[in-house]
C-alpha positions, 0 to 999 in steps of 0.5 A: 245180796248174799248176807240177806240171803244168808240171813234169811236160811238163817232164820228160817232153817235155824228156827225149824232147827230150833223147833226139833229142840221144843220137840225133844224136851216135850218128848221127855216130859211126855214120857214122864209124865204122859202130857200132851206133846203140845204141853211141853212144847209150850213150856219149853217156848216160855223157858225159851224167851225167859233165857233169851232176856236173861242172857246172851251168848256168855250164859248160852256157852256156860250153861251148855258146858255144865249140861253137858257135864249132866248128859255125858252122866247120863249116858255112863249111868245107862250104859252100866245099867243097860250092860247089867240088864243086857250083858256085854258086846255079844249079848247085846249083838245076839239080842239085836239080831234075834229081832232082825239081822239087819240091825247088827249089819255095818250097813244097809243092804243094797243102796240104791248108788251104792256104799261108796255115795251113802258114807260119803253123805255121812262124811258131808253130814260132818262138813255140815257143822261149818253151815250152822251159824249157832256153832259157828258163834261159839268158834268165833267167841274163842279169844285167839288163834293160839287157843283153837288148838286147846279147844279142839283137845277139850272138844274131842276129849268129849265128843269122842267118848259122847258119841260112842256112848250115845252109840251104845246107848241107842243099841241097848235101847232097841234091845231093851224096848223092842216093843216101842212102836206098840207102847200106848204111850207112843200111839198118835206120835210122829216118830215113836222111837224118839221115846227110847230115851227117857223110856229106857231111862224110867226103866232102868235106873233108880228115880233120882238118877231118873231125875237128873237124866231128863232134867238134863235132857230137857234142859240141854233141848232148850238151851240150844234152842235158845241159842238158836233162837238168839243167832236168828234175832241176830240174823235179823237185826243184823243181816236182813235190816242192819239199820235195826243192829243198834235197836234193843226192842227191834232185837227182843221183837225179833225174838218174839217173832222167830219163837213164834215161828218155832213154836208154830212148827213144833206144833204143826209140823207133821216131821219128828224131831229127827227129821225137822233136825236133819232137814235144818242141818242139811239145807244150812249145811248144804247152803251156807257151807258150800259158799263158805267153803268157796270163800275160805279158799279165797276163790272167786264167787259173784254174789249172783252165783252165791245165791243161786248156788244157796237156793239150789242147795235148799231146793234140792236137800228139800227135795230129796227129803221128799223123795224114796232115796231120803237118807237110807241110801244118800244123806240128803246134804251129799246132793244138797253140796253136789247142786251147789258146786255144779252150780259154781263149775259150771259158771267158773269153768264154762259160763266165766270163760265165754263171758270173757271172751266175748267181752275181749271181742272188738 
C-alpha cells in the first residue's frame, strides 16, 4: 500500500515537475525567436521522447554533467556583463532601491506568521530534496559509501558558486530590465518574469555567447524533464504495477503516457514554470520526505499511517498554495511537513498507547 501510494505521488507530481521544465525550455525559444509557447513545449516533448528511448539513467547523468559546465559558464558571462553594464554591489543595490526599497530587504516586511516560520520554510525546502525521486536515483547510483564524501565535495564545489551566481544574475536581471512585465513579448504569459534570463542574455552578450547560453538553458530543462519522466515510468512498472517491471513494452508505454500527461499540463495548466515546480517540489518533499525521515531513523510506522501522512501532506500543500499565505509568508512545504508529522505524533503518542492499553485489557 505504501509503495503504490508513493508510486502514484511520484508519477503525478514528478510529471507536473517535468511539465514545468518543458515550459521553461519553451520560454527560452519564445524569447529568442518570438515563437508561441506551445511550439517550444512540443519541441521539448519530442526531444524528451528521443532522450528516453536513446539512453537511461547513465546517459542522463552524463548529459547533466556536461550541461552543468555550460550553465555555470553562462552565469559567469552574464555576471561579468551585468557588472560592466550596471557596476558592482553598491550601484546594483542603488538601482534596485530606486525601483522599490523592498527589493534590497533581506526579509519581507511584516510576514503574517513572523520571521522564524518564514526562515524555517526555506530550511524545509532544502530538506525537500529527500522527497525528489529523480535526485535520489543519483545518490543511489554512487558506487560505494566511501565515495559519498568525495561526491559531497564535488557537489558543494559546484553548487555554492552556482547558487551565488544565480542570485547575482537575478538581481542584475531586475536592474537591467525593470520594464520586463510591460514588454510586448511578455504579454499574455502567466509569469512574465520567467523571460528575464533569456532576455538579459540577449541584451548583454554577443551572438555566439547568446547561442551557447540559451542552448544550455534549453538542453538543461529538457534533460531534467527526461530524467523525471524516466523515473515516473519506473514508478509505474516497478511500484504501481510490479508485474510489468520486466516488460520493455510496458516501460515504453509508461514513458509515452507520462510524457503525454506532462505535455497536457505544460500546455493547459494556469501556473507558470516557477509555480509548477514549487507545487511539485513541495508536495513530493513533504509527503515522501516525511516518511523517508522516519524510516531513516527506524521509527515504527504502520503502512496505514504512512499513507495518511503522505496524503495529508499533499492536501495541505495544495490548500496552502491556493491560500493568501502562499510562499510570501511561509513556503508551502513547511505546512505540508507539519501536517504529516502531526498525524504521526498523534498516532505514536496518543492513539497507539490507547490501542495498546485496550489490547491488554482482559
